[in-house]
C-alpha positions, -999 to +999 in steps of 0.1 A: +181+146+062+170+119+037+191+087+036+206+079+002+199+045-014+232+025-017+243+006-047+242-026-027+205-022-021+200-016-059+219-048-068+200-068-042+168-056-058+181-067-092+190-102-078+155-106-066+141-096-099+164-119-119+158-148-095+121-144-102+129-148-139+149-180-132+184-166-140+213-167-115+237-138-120+274-134-110+282-103-088+316-086-086+316-076-050+346-052-054+324-030-076+298-029-048+324-020-021+338+008-042+302+021-050+293+020-013+325+040-004+317+067-029+281+069-017+293+073+019+316+101+009+288+118-011+265+115+019+290+131+042+295+159+018+258+164+015+256+166+053+282+194+054+263+214+028+231+211+048+247+224+080+269+253+069+291+273+093+273+302+110+273+334+091+299+360+104+283+388+124+294+424+125+283+445+155+284+483+151+292+501+184+292+539+188+309+550+220+310+581+241+347+579+245+373+595+222+406+580+211+432+581+238+409+583+268+414+559+297+382+540+291+385+541+253+417+521+258+399+497+282+370+494+257+393+485+228+412+460+248+379+444+259+367+443+223+399+427+211+396+400+238+359+394+229+367+389+192+395+365+201+370+344+221+342+348+195+359+346+161+326+346+143+318+381+156+335+413+144+330+445+164+331+477+143+336+504+169+336+541+164+350+563+192+327+592+187+329+612+219+302+628+240+282+638+210+275+602+202+237+607+206+231+644+203+249+647+170+260+613+156+229+593+162+205+622+156+221+629+122+219+592+112+182+590+121+175+622+101+194+611+070+182+575+072+217+561+076+224+527+091+222+528+129+246+510+153+237+480+174+250+494+206+256+529+220+269+541+253+265+574+272+253+589+305+220+573+315+199+604+315+209+613+280+201+578+268+167+580+284+156+613+271+170+608+235+167+571+229+145+553+254+118+579+254+118+579+216+110+542+216+143+532+200+157+509+228+156+471+230+141+458+263+166+435+280+144+420+307+145+384+293+183+386+287+189+397+323+173+364+334+199+344+314+233+333+328+260+359+332+292+356+311+314+340+337+290+320+359+256+305+361+241+335+381+214+353+362+230+383+345+207+408+361+215+395+396+252+403+392+244+441+393+236+462+424+198+459+428+192+495+436+211+506+405+191+484+382+158+496+397+170+532+393+178+526+356+142+517+349+134+554+356+101+544+371+091+523+341+086+485+337+115+475+315+152+474+318+170+490+288+204+500+302+234+481+313+257+501+336+294+503+331+303+527+360+280+540+387+284+572+407+267+592+435+272+623+455+282+628+491+307+644+514+343+635+507+364+636+538+401+637+547+406+605+565+438+617+583+420+648+596+391+628+609+415+603+625+437+629+641+406+646+656+388+614+666+359+622+644+334+595+634+314+597+602+282+618+609+250+600+602+226+627+610+225+664+602+229+674+638+260+652+641+273+668+609+269+703+623+286+692+655+316+679+635+318+712+616+318+731+649+346+709+662+367+713+631+362+751+631+372+753+667+404+734+659+412+759+631+404+735+603+382+745+574+352+722+577+339+723+541+355+734+508+335+745+478+338+764+445+314+791+434+307+772+402+276+767+380+257+735+389+278+731+421+262+760+440+226+747+440+235+710+443+236+709+481+202+725+482+186+699+458+201+671+479+190+687+512+155+693+498+153+657+487+159+647+523+136+672+539+107+671+515+112+638+495+120+635+458+083+636+447+076+670+464+108+684+450+099+674+415+063+686+419+076+721+429+100+721+399+072+715+373+047+738+390+041+765+364+030+790+391+061+784+411+040+786+443+051+751+455+085+765+464+068+779+495+063+744+508+078+744+544+097+712+538+115+728+508+122+760+527+138+737+553+160+723+527+172+758+519+178+764+556+202+734+556+220+746+526+223+781+542+239+766+573+267+752+551+278+788+542+290+792+578+316+764+573+330+771+539+365+784+534+373+821+535+368+837+502+348+808+488+326+833+469+355+839+444+367+803+443+366+790+407+367+753+398+389+733+404+405+755+431+386+740+460+392+705+448+429+712+447+427+727+482+410+695+494+436+671+481+463+693+495+448+688+530+436+724+535+400+714+544+382+684+560+352+678+537+338+686+503+304+679+488+310+664+454+303+637+429+322+604+431+343+614+402+365+636+425+393+611+431+399+603+395+395+639+385+422+649+410+444+618+405+473+637+390+472+664+417+467+642+447+500+638+467+512+604+479+498+595+513+466+615+510+436+594+519+399+602+513+366+585+512+329+595+509+298+593+531+262+600+522+243+633+529+233+629+565+197+621+575+176+650+588+151+650+617+116+641+604+129+641+568+106+627+543+134+616+520+159+601+544+176+572+527+171+586+492+205+590+475+216+602+441+229+580+413+240+583+377+258+559+354+276+556+321+256+528+304+252+507+273+220+505+253+210+481+225+189+497+198+158+478+188+167+481+151+196+457+156+196+425+135+219+408+160+204+412+195+219+379+209+254+388+198+250+424+211+240+410+245+269+386+244+292+415+240+276+434+269+279+403+291+316+401+283+320+438+290+304+433+325+322+401+333+342+401+365+375+401+346+366+432+326+350+450+356+381+444+376+400+464+351+374+492+353+381+494+391+419+493+385+414+524+364+398+542+393+361+539+384+333+522+405+319+491+389+282+483+394+286+446+404+273+431+436+300+427+463+326+440+439+356+458+454+355+496+449+385+519+445+400+527+479+390+564+478+353+558+472+345+526+492+318+545+510+297+542+478+289+507+490+270+522+519+253+548+497+240+522+472+235+494+497+215+513+523+195+534+498+157+532+501+156+548+467+180+562+441+172+594+421+191+611+394+216+639+400+202+671+415+172+651+427+164+641+391+157+677+381+185+679+356+167+653+335+135+673+335+148+707+325+185+715+330+180+750+316+153+759+342+174+744+370+208+759+362+203+790+340+171+803+357+168+791+392+205+787+402+219+818+386+191+843+390+174+832+422+195+808+443+230+823+440+225+850+467+218+823+493+249+805+484+271+836+490+252+844+522+233+875+510+198+860+511+176+842+536+160+808+528+125+825+527+137+852+504+154+827+481+123+805+478+102+836+469+128+845+442+127+810+428+089+811+428+089+843+407+117+831+384+100+799+377+066+815+370+082+840+346+100+811+329+069+791+322+050+822+312+076+830+286+075+795+270+052+792+240 
């Protein structure tokens, strides 16, 4: 800023000029003092004008939650707290629901309407509809800056395997997880304790546990005959026997011939073994019947996603205790240590005019104080060393010991859910699930169904 010339300096200059002319003036110093005071006031005012207060910022957020949902209430509380700490930022949130991307964002793009700064949804949907379309802001540099509540780099506060998974094999990080889930066998802790059963770590140990429970008159495993649930144990088993790469390669093979891979057939054999340990009449069990049976103590285990405890929270009696363990390792498995993962995550659109403020909000959302409230509401937070809800503490082992994380159903859902569920599961795999087909017959049926599917596509 330029310094102003005071009246004193001007008068001194006049004195010098007059003295040079041989005249001695008389100066009223009170006039000088008053002039200097006014000049100082004017200079201060000018400084204020040159450093104006920061412009208010409005962040637009479109959320997957609807009004009244548990995590809508959490989100609104978090936003209110953020605005209180950041009075210069206003968060304009719309609770859109699960169609936030497929309908709301899609229509806005088509019509040329203003887009939000932040959206949140399941990670696979964000990848296929936003990241793959080049609309997401890379957050790598931001993840190297301090977290909201300490000096640790923000990216290092998250479980490493989760952040690596969320890159989906790419170079950049676009997603910030809010909750993280996996699949595994839930088990009744009381039944295991009463029968002196340790958590099985290998498939042979798992089968031995099932035999022990069956001999004691206890249903070893509960299941529903439900779409997406029936083929799920197979995709996880095949991930372990063949590895995720071979499973995906078979899934995209337009001839379908790759399903004859012996490692994949072996995965079907493991899934077939489970049918010997399901509850009587499981073929007619409709969701959520088996889940209700499980929390009522009528079975020892259940293969399910980590949402089970919160989904059954209202039906779970007091005193019932459960936890989860990963799908057991198999002998000579090419994918042992590979576990599933999926998240609900935030994403910043690259069209945002306020990336710094958007990241500040996400840092606040993922601060320890806010994540603690996520856990208190029964969901698993993605932070390193963070306490998990009591009924899913086994997730720490699933994520911590994972050599690799893949998406649900071995990542196949993200490739083509119609092929997986409507074609393979319902037309080819289902007979195996109900014990009316052999693993070899099932793989041949899947081969034909898949070849027909690709041939029918334009």
